[in-house]
C-alpha positions in Angstrom: -36.3 93.9 87.8 -32.8 94.9 86.6 -32.8 94.0 82.9 -29.0 94.3 82.6 -28.5 91.8 85.3 -31.1 89.4 83.8 -29.2 89.6 80.5 -25.7 89.1 82.1 -26.8 86.3 84.4 -29.0 84.2 82.1 -29.1 85.9 78.7 -32.7 87.0 79.2 -34.0 89.9 77.1 -36.8 90.6 79.6 -38.4 89.1 82.7 -40.4 86.2 81.3 -42.8 86.3 84.2 -43.7 90.0 83.9 -47.4 90.8 83.4 -46.3 93.4 80.9 -44.7 91.0 78.3 -44.2 92.2 74.7 -47.1 91.4 72.5 -45.1 88.9 70.4 -44.1 87.0 73.5 -47.7 86.1 74.4 -48.7 82.5 73.9 -51.5 82.2 71.4 -53.4 78.9 72.0 -55.5 77.3 69.3 -58.6 78.3 71.3 -57.6 82.0 71.5 -56.5 82.0 67.8 -59.9 80.8 66.8 -61.6 83.5 68.9 -59.4 86.3 67.6 -60.2 85.2 64.0 -63.9 85.3 64.8 -63.5 88.8 66.2 -61.8 90.0 63.0 -64.8 88.7 61.1 -67.2 90.3 63.6 -65.7 93.7 63.2 -66.9 93.8 59.6 -70.5 93.7 60.7 -70.3 94.9 64.4 -71.9 93.3 67.4 -71.0 91.9 70.8 -68.5 89.3 72.0 -67.7 87.9 75.4 -64.7 86.5 77.2 -65.5 84.9 80.5 -63.6 82.9 83.1 -62.3 83.0 86.6 -59.3 85.1 87.8 -55.9 83.9 86.4 -57.3 81.8 83.5 -56.1 84.0 80.7 -58.9 86.5 80.0 -56.7 89.6 79.9 -54.1 87.9 77.8 -56.8 86.9 75.3 -58.0 90.5 75.2 -54.4 91.7 74.5 -54.1 89.2 71.7 -57.4 90.4 70.2 -56.3 94.1 70.5 -53.0 93.4 68.8 -54.6 91.5 65.9 -57.3 94.3 65.4 -54.6 97.0 65.4 -53.2 95.6 62.1 -56.6 95.9 60.3 -57.3 98.8 58.0 -59.9 101.4 59.1 -60.4 99.7 62.4 -60.0 101.9 65.5 -59.6 100.0 68.8 -60.5 101.7 72.1 -60.2 100.4 75.6 -62.7 101.5 78.3 -60.5 102.3 81.3 -63.3 102.9 83.9 -65.9 100.2 83.5 -67.5 101.3 86.8 -68.4 104.7 85.4 -71.9 106.0 85.5 -73.8 106.8 82.2 -72.6 110.4 81.8 -68.9 109.6 82.4 -69.2 106.6 80.2 -70.2 108.8 77.3 -67.4 111.3 78.0 -64.9 108.5 78.0 -66.3 107.0 74.8 -66.1 110.4 73.1 -62.4 110.7 74.2 -61.6 107.2 73.0 -63.0 107.8 69.5 -62.3 111.5 69.1 -65.9 112.8 69.1 -67.4 115.1 71.7 -70.1 113.3 73.6 -71.1 115.3 76.6 -74.7 114.6 77.7 -76.5 117.1 79.9 -78.7 114.2 81.2 -79.0 110.6 80.4 -82.4 110.6 78.7 -82.7 114.0 77.1 -79.3 113.9 75.5 -79.4 110.3 74.2 -81.0 110.8 70.9 -78.6 113.6 70.0 -75.6 111.6 71.2 -76.7 108.6 69.1 -77.1 110.7 66.0 -73.8 112.3 66.5 -72.2 108.9 67.0 -73.8 107.6 63.8 -72.6 110.7 61.9 -69.1 110.3 63.2 -68.8 106.7 62.2 -70.2 107.5 58.7 -68.0 110.5 58.1 -64.8 109.0 59.4 -65.5 105.6 57.7 -64.0 103.9 60.7 -65.0 100.6 62.2 -64.9 101.3 66.0 -64.1 98.5 68.4 -64.5 98.9 72.2 -62.7 96.5 74.5 -63.9 96.3 78.1 -61.9 94.4 80.7 -63.4 93.8 84.2 -66.8 94.3 82.6 -68.5 92.8 85.6 -68.0 96.2 87.2 -70.3 97.9 84.7 -73.7 99.1 85.8 -76.7 97.5 84.1 -78.0 100.8 82.8 -74.6 101.6 81.2 -74.6 98.1 79.5 -78.0 98.9 78.2 -76.9 102.3 76.9 -74.1 100.5 75.1 -76.5 98.0 73.5 -78.8 100.7 72.2 -76.0 103.0 71.1 -74.3 100.2 69.1 -77.1 99.5 66.7 -79.6 101.1 64.3 -82.2 100.3 61.7 -84.1 98.0 64.0 -80.9 96.1 64.9 -80.1 95.5 61.2 -77.0 97.7 61.4 -74.3 97.6 64.1 -72.3 100.8 64.6 -69.9 99.4 67.1 -68.1 96.1 68.0 -67.8 95.5 71.7 -65.7 92.8 73.4 -66.7 92.4 77.1 -64.3 90.5 79.4 -65.1 89.5 82.9 -65.4 86.8 85.5 -68.4 84.7 86.6 -70.1 87.8 87.9 -70.4 89.2 84.4 -72.1 86.0 83.2 -74.6 86.2 86.1 -75.1 89.9 85.4 -76.1 89.2 81.8 -78.8 86.8 83.1 -80.5 89.7 84.8 -83.9 90.4 83.4 -83.0 93.9 82.2 -79.9 92.6 80.4 -81.4 89.6 78.6 -81.7 91.6 75.3 -77.9 92.2 75.5 -77.1 88.6 76.4 -79.0 87.4 73.3 -76.9 89.7 71.1 -73.5 88.2 72.0 -72.4 86.6 68.8 -69.2 84.9 69.8 -67.8 83.7 73.1 -64.5 82.6 74.7 -64.6 80.8 78.0 -61.2 80.5 79.7 -60.8 77.6 82.1 -58.4 76.0 84.6 -55.4 75.1 82.6 -54.2 71.5 82.1 -50.7 70.4 83.1 -49.7 70.4 79.4 -51.0 73.9 78.9 -49.1 75.2 81.9 -45.9 73.6 80.7 -46.4 75.0 77.2 -46.7 78.5 78.7 -43.7 78.1 80.9 -41.5 76.8 78.0 -42.8 79.5 75.7 -42.2 82.3 78.1 -38.6 81.3 78.8 -37.8 80.6 75.1 -39.2 83.9 74.0 -37.2 85.7 76.7 -34.0 84.2 75.3 -33.1 81.2 77.5 -35.2 78.1 77.5 -32.9 76.4 80.0 -32.9 79.0 82.8 -35.1 76.6 84.7 -34.4 72.9 85.2 -37.1 70.5 83.9 -37.7 69.3 87.4 -38.4 72.8 88.7 -40.9 73.3 85.8 -42.7 70.2 86.8 -42.8 71.3 90.4 -44.2 74.7 89.6 -46.9 73.3 87.3 -47.9 70.8 90.1 -48.2 73.6 92.7 -50.1 76.4 90.8 -53.6 74.8 90.9 -54.1 75.1 87.1 -53.9 78.9 87.3 -51.7 80.8 84.8 -51.3 83.9 87.1 -50.2 81.8 90.1 -47.7 80.0 87.9 -46.2 83.3 86.6 -46.2 84.9 90.1 -44.2 81.9 91.5 -41.8 82.1 88.6 -41.2 85.8 89.2 -40.4 85.1 92.8 -37.9 82.4 91.9 -36.3 84.6 89.3 -35.9 87.5 91.7 -34.4 85.3 94.4 -32.1 83.6 91.9 -30.9 87.0 90.7 -30.2 88.2 94.2 -28.1 85.2 94.9 -26.7 85.1 91.4 -27.3 81.4 90.8 -26.5 79.8 87.5 -29.8 78.1 87.0 -33.2 78.0 88.8 -33.8 74.6 90.3 -35.8 72.7 93.0 -33.3 73.6 95.7 -34.2 77.3 95.0 -37.9 76.5 95.1 -37.5 75.0 98.6 -35.5 78.1 99.8 -38.3 80.4 98.5 -41.5 78.6 99.3 -40.5 76.1 102.0 -37.7 77.8 104.0 -36.3 76.0 107.0 -36.7 77.8 110.4 -33.6 79.4 111.8 -31.3 76.9 113.6 -31.5 78.8 116.9 -35.3 78.8 116.8 -35.3 75.0 116.2 -33.1 74.4 119.2 -35.2 76.7 121.4 -38.3 74.8 120.3 -36.7 71.4 121.1 -35.7 72.6 124.7 -39.3 73.6 125.4 
């Protein structure tokens, strides 16, 4: 979206409905703040954490907030697993790339002991506290999740070498109930469950996004109420609808986004000629 036009029309510094908002523009709820604080504490000891919830309820935003907070901590290195669907060998290669240590197993079983010792030595020599963030973790294979569990601890589970934050939808929760993954499920030390948002939470997000972007009055209060009432408690749906209205408003260079614009975008009237044709039939 044309940032210069956004600025000239409404004084907006960026698109408030973009999924790629600046970190300081994200709304940190009390629930997310509490979870991020617990993760900061968890990093000192290592272990597993879980973010779960359905699509559009704020999981990825919570993960971004956690990553931003951890990036400010001394000696903490945060890595993001880009391909959660990888098989075991590719998982190790990606893990090695993330934390700058060569982990190239010739086979899953024969190379594991050497890999684990190399990982322990790397953590000890670099004196880092590695943190791995995994979005869409429901895509991970059970054997890879188990590799991650075994790799992350030593001394009969007394010492954790890695902090892992898994984020995924309901399929991840079901996956962790699988018999083979019960040992991992019992090691999750802190959880955040994102839920369908209340009306107040949706309004808070909308007002926060507009205010941070530079113009809290770019939408009328009536339009805000309408959007909140029609997004089914889903943050992503709310922001998608807002983005469509903003794009339409920019095209037509309106002074303010209002309910009339909402009707034009989401409930357009049929062409007049088509209405007459229908009436004749």
